[in-house]
Structures are given as C-alpha cells and as structure tokens.
C-alpha positions as a LaTeX table, in Angstrom:
\begin{tabular}{lrrr}
\hline
Residue & $x$ (\AA) & $y$ (\AA) & $z$ (\AA) \\
\hline
Met1 & $-4.34$ & 11.41 & $-11.36$ \\
Thr2 & $-5.56$ & 10.25 & $-7.95$ \\
Val3 & $-3.17$ & 8.57 & $-5.51$ \\
Leu4 & $-3.80$ & 6.98 & $-2.13$ \\
Asp5 & $-1.00$ & 6.77 & 0.44 \\
Val6 & $-2.05$ & 4.12 & 2.97 \\
Ala7 & $-0.66$ & 4.52 & 6.51 \\
Cys8 & 0.70 & 7.94 & 5.61 \\
Gly9 & 1.91 & 8.81 & 9.10 \\
Pro10 & 3.08 & 12.44 & 9.22 \\
Gly11 & 2.55 & 12.83 & 5.47 \\
Asn12 & 6.14 & 12.90 & 4.23 \\
Val13 & 5.49 & 10.55 & 1.29 \\
Thr14 & 2.04 & 12.00 & 0.71 \\
Arg15 & 3.46 & 15.49 & 0.18 \\
Ala16 & 6.23 & 14.14 & $-2.06$ \\
Leu17 & 3.61 & 12.41 & $-4.24$ \\
Ala18 & 1.84 & 15.74 & $-4.79$ \\
Ala19 & 4.54 & 16.84 & $-7.23$ \\
Gly20 & 3.72 & 13.87 & $-9.46$ \\
Val21 & $-0.03$ & 14.40 & $-9.77$ \\
Gly22 & 0.02 & 17.96 & $-11.06$ \\
Glu23 & $-2.34$ & 20.81 & $-10.19$ \\
Asp24 & $-5.46$ & 18.87 & $-11.19$ \\
Gly25 & $-4.52$ & 15.69 & $-9.33$ \\
Leu26 & $-5.29$ & 14.55 & $-5.82$ \\
Val27 & $-3.21$ & 12.70 & $-3.24$ \\
Val28 & $-5.03$ & 11.29 & $-0.23$ \\
Gly29 & $-3.10$ & 10.24 & 2.84 \\
Leu30 & $-4.88$ & 7.75 & 5.07 \\
Asp31 & $-3.87$ & 6.83 & 8.60 \\
Arg32 & $-5.54$ & 5.34 & 11.64 \\
Ala33 & $-3.81$ & 7.66 & 14.12 \\
Ala34 & $-5.42$ & 11.05 & 14.60 \\
Gly35 & $-2.17$ & 12.52 & 15.95 \\
Met36 & $-0.29$ & 11.55 & 12.80 \\
Leu37 & $-2.98$ & 13.12 & 10.64 \\
Asp38 & $-2.93$ & 16.32 & 12.70 \\
Arg39 & 0.81 & 16.54 & 12.16 \\
Ala40 & 0.47 & 15.75 & 8.44 \\
Ala41 & $-2.19$ & 18.41 & 7.93 \\
Ala42 & $-0.19$ & 21.01 & 9.86 \\
Asp43 & 2.88 & 20.38 & 7.69 \\
Thr44 & 1.04 & 20.34 & 4.34 \\
Ala45 & 0.65 & 23.39 & 2.13 \\
Glu46 & $-0.02$ & 21.59 & $-1.16$ \\
Pro47 & $-3.66$ & 22.17 & $-2.21$ \\
Gln48 & $-3.94$ & 18.81 & $-3.98$ \\
Val49 & $-3.26$ & 16.86 & $-0.76$ \\
Gly50 & $-5.93$ & 15.73 & 1.70 \\
Tyr51 & $-5.97$ & 13.43 & 4.70 \\
Val52 & $-8.53$ & 10.89 & 5.91 \\
Arg53 & $-8.66$ & 8.86 & 9.10 \\
Gly54 & $-9.41$ & 5.22 & 8.47 \\
Asn55 & $-8.52$ & 1.57 & 8.70 \\
Ala56 & $-6.35$ & 0.12 & 5.92 \\
Ala57 & $-8.28$ & $-3.18$ & 5.99 \\
Asp58 & $-11.57$ & $-1.36$ & 5.38 \\
Leu59 & $-10.70$ & 1.67 & 3.24 \\
Pro60 & $-13.51$ & 4.25 & 3.26 \\
Phe61 & $-13.50$ & 4.75 & $-0.53$ \\
Arg62 & $-15.53$ & 3.46 & $-3.44$ \\
Asp63 & $-14.27$ & 0.64 & $-5.60$ \\
Ala64 & $-11.90$ & 1.73 & $-8.39$ \\
Ser65 & $-11.35$ & 5.24 & $-6.98$ \\
Phe66 & $-7.56$ & 5.62 & $-7.37$ \\
Asp67 & $-5.08$ & 5.51 & $-10.23$ \\
Ala68 & $-2.33$ & 4.46 & $-7.83$ \\
Val69 & $-2.12$ & 3.16 & $-4.27$ \\
Cys70 & 1.01 & 2.92 & $-2.15$ \\
Cys71 & 1.84 & 1.70 & 1.32 \\
Phe72 & 5.40 & 2.36 & 2.44 \\
Gly73 & 6.69 & 0.82 & 5.64 \\
Ala74 & 3.47 & $-0.17$ & 7.40 \\
Leu75 & 1.99 & $-3.39$ & 5.98 \\
Tyr76 & 4.10 & $-5.47$ & 8.38 \\
Leu77 & 2.49 & $-3.65$ & 11.34 \\
Phe78 & $-1.15$ & $-4.22$ & 10.33 \\
Glu79 & $-3.25$ & $-6.63$ & 12.32 \\
Asp80 & $-4.77$ & $-7.84$ & 9.02 \\
Pro81 & $-2.22$ & $-7.24$ & 6.25 \\
Trp82 & $-4.09$ & $-9.46$ & 3.76 \\
Gly83 & $-7.34$ & $-7.59$ & 4.38 \\
Ala84 & $-5.46$ & $-4.32$ & 3.86 \\
Leu85 & $-4.01$ & $-5.54$ & 0.55 \\
Asp86 & $-7.48$ & $-6.69$ & $-0.55$ \\
Ser87 & $-8.85$ & $-3.26$ & 0.30 \\
Met88 & $-6.05$ & $-1.53$ & $-1.62$ \\
Val89 & $-6.73$ & $-3.67$ & $-4.68$ \\
Arg90 & $-10.47$ & $-2.93$ & $-4.38$ \\
Val91 & $-10.01$ & 0.86 & $-4.51$ \\
Leu92 & $-7.50$ & 0.67 & $-7.37$ \\
Lys93 & $-8.82$ & 1.48 & $-10.85$ \\
Pro94 & $-8.32$ & $-1.08$ & $-13.62$ \\
Gly95 & $-4.88$ & $-0.38$ & $-15.08$ \\
Gly96 & $-3.84$ & 1.31 & $-11.84$ \\
Arg97 & $-0.60$ & 0.60 & $-10.01$ \\
Leu98 & 0.04 & $-0.61$ & $-6.49$ \\
Val99 & 3.41 & $-0.25$ & $-4.73$ \\
Val100 & 4.21 & $-1.68$ & $-1.31$ \\
Leu101 & 7.40 & $-1.40$ & 0.73 \\
Thr102 & 7.37 & $-3.98$ & 3.50 \\
Ser103 & 9.46 & $-6.37$ & 5.53 \\
Arg104 & 11.12 & $-9.47$ & 4.17 \\
Arg105 & 12.13 & $-12.52$ & 6.12 \\
Pro106 & 15.76 & $-13.33$ & 5.29 \\
Pro107 & 16.10 & $-16.56$ & 3.32 \\
Leu108 & 18.03 & $-18.34$ & 6.05 \\
Pro109 & 17.35 & $-21.90$ & 7.27 \\
Leu110 & 15.82 & $-20.96$ & 10.64 \\
Ala111 & 14.41 & $-17.59$ & 9.58 \\
Arg112 & 10.81 & $-18.84$ & 9.46 \\
Leu113 & 10.93 & $-19.86$ & 13.12 \\
Gly114 & 12.75 & $-16.67$ & 14.04 \\
Gly115 & 10.24 & $-14.65$ & 12.05 \\
Arg116 & 7.36 & $-16.05$ & 14.09 \\
Ala117 & 9.18 & $-15.16$ & 17.30 \\
Val118 & 9.82 & $-11.61$ & 16.04 \\
Thr119 & 6.11 & $-11.24$ & 15.23 \\
Glu120 & 5.01 & $-12.50$ & 18.64 \\
Ile121 & 7.45 & $-10.30$ & 20.55 \\
Thr122 & 7.31 & $-7.09$ & 18.51 \\
Gly123 & 4.10 & $-7.27$ & 16.46 \\
Val124 & 6.17 & $-6.86$ & 13.28 \\
Arg125 & 5.38 & $-9.46$ & 10.63 \\
Leu126 & 8.22 & $-10.70$ & 8.46 \\
Phe127 & 6.87 & $-11.65$ & 5.02 \\
Gly128 & 8.42 & $-14.45$ & 3.02 \\
Ser129 & 9.91 & $-13.49$ & $-0.34$ \\
Gly130 & 6.93 & $-14.81$ & $-2.30$ \\
Glu131 & 4.05 & $-14.07$ & 0.08 \\
Val132 & 3.09 & $-10.57$ & $-1.04$ \\
Thr133 & 3.68 & $-11.22$ & $-4.75$ \\
Gly134 & 1.76 & $-14.50$ & $-4.56$ \\
Phe135 & $-1.15$ & $-12.81$ & $-2.83$ \\
Leu136 & $-1.34$ & $-10.04$ & $-5.42$ \\
Arg137 & $-1.02$ & $-12.50$ & $-8.30$ \\
Gly138 & $-3.92$ & $-14.43$ & $-6.76$ \\
Arg139 & $-5.99$ & $-11.24$ & $-6.82$ \\
Gly140 & $-5.41$ & $-10.90$ & $-10.56$ \\
Leu141 & $-2.72$ & $-8.23$ & $-10.51$ \\
Thr142 & $-0.18$ & $-8.36$ & $-13.31$ \\
Glu143 & 3.22 & $-6.92$ & $-14.18$ \\
Leu144 & 4.48 & $-7.89$ & $-10.73$ \\
Lys145 & 7.92 & $-6.59$ & $-9.92$ \\
Gln146 & 9.84 & $-7.18$ & $-6.74$ \\
Arg147 & 13.13 & $-5.85$ & $-5.40$ \\
Arg148 & 14.47 & $-7.83$ & $-2.50$ \\
Tyr149 & 16.79 & $-6.49$ & 0.15 \\
Pro150 & 18.07 & $-8.32$ & 3.24 \\
Ala151 & 15.21 & $-7.26$ & 5.53 \\
Met152 & 12.74 & $-5.54$ & 3.20 \\
Gln153 & 11.14 & $-5.74$ & $-0.21$ \\
Val154 & 9.44 & $-3.41$ & $-2.66$ \\
Val155 & 6.59 & $-4.93$ & $-4.65$ \\
Gly156 & 4.84 & $-3.25$ & $-7.56$ \\
Ala157 & 1.92 & $-4.49$ & $-9.63$ \\
Arg158 & $-0.80$ & $-3.36$ & $-12.01$ \\
Lys159 & $-4.50$ & $-4.09$ & $-11.74$ \\
Arg160 & $-5.70$ & $-5.95$ & $-14.79$ \\
Val161 & $-7.92$ & $-4.10$ & $-17.23$ \\
Pro162 & $-10.95$ & $-6.25$ & $-18.05$ \\
Pro163 & $-11.16$ & $-7.18$ & $-21.73$ \\
Val164 & $-13.58$ & $-5.16$ & $-23.82$ \\
Arg165 & $-16.39$ & $-7.30$ & $-25.16$ \\
Ala166 & $-17.49$ & $-6.67$ & $-28.70$ \\
Arg167 & $-21.13$ & $-5.78$ & $-29.20$ \\
Arg168 & $-23.17$ & $-7.90$ & $-31.53$ \\
\hline
\end{tabular}
C-alpha cells in the first residue's frame, strides 16, 4: 500500500501511518517547509517512510500513484485549497481513499460574514459544511462520509473505479 500525507509538518501522522502499510508499503510525507521536513526526517526511523518537499496544489507525483491520500489540519491554510484537492484526487488510484481533516464554519446566522473576516485577518479559511463534500462529489468521488464538529470536519471519500468494458 502507498499512502501520501499532504502537509505532513514534522511527520507525526506520517510515522503513525507507517504501521498500517506493512513492511512492503510506503508512506510519503509532503510539505512545503524545508524546516518541517528536516525535523520529520530526523525523527523518523521507519524504513517505509520518505519525505518530499512540494506544493500541495501541484503534487510532484504521477497520476494514480497512491492507494490513499490524507491531509490533516492544513487544507484551510492553503492559498489554493481547491487546487490542492484536485491534485490529491489526481494522484489517487481508482478505488483509493482520500481523508481530509479541515475547518468548518459554524452553522450560525452570521457565520458566513464572520468566516470571511477570519480568513482576511488570519489567513485561515472556514469551509461551509457542504463545500468540501460538494467539491469531491463534483470530481467523481463516491462513498462520501463526513463527521461534523463545531469548528472542524473530517471528510472521507473513494475515487471511483472506471467500469470495465467488455471486449467484442
């Protein structure tokens, strides 16, 4: 199994994922910050873990390279979160799973206005409850699941496997 951890930071989740891929698997942590990757590499002893410096909106991997892709706690900080999600879907194999932990704008009457102000002041984007799931559905992902919490959400989905065409 091959897993990509987008915006891996110091590699905490990346290393934890190593236990799930087995000895023959590979977990790749990707981050834009060289300092984070230096820290991640220094703290990693697992041989099936590697780190790559790159931009989440332009992942430096071939199409359909990973069985699973995750991004925990960073999508709301990306300059181009939709480009990053597109890139994650691109590198996901058919049948592969995507999991994202991100912000969620509270469903309060003035939250949309407040959310814009938060984004402008802090750079943190607050996603509406249906934004991420709607985007992934629009990209053809299926089996969408979402857990909503007051200020965050976890979204999981599977990349559709193209139907097999019968030969004539």
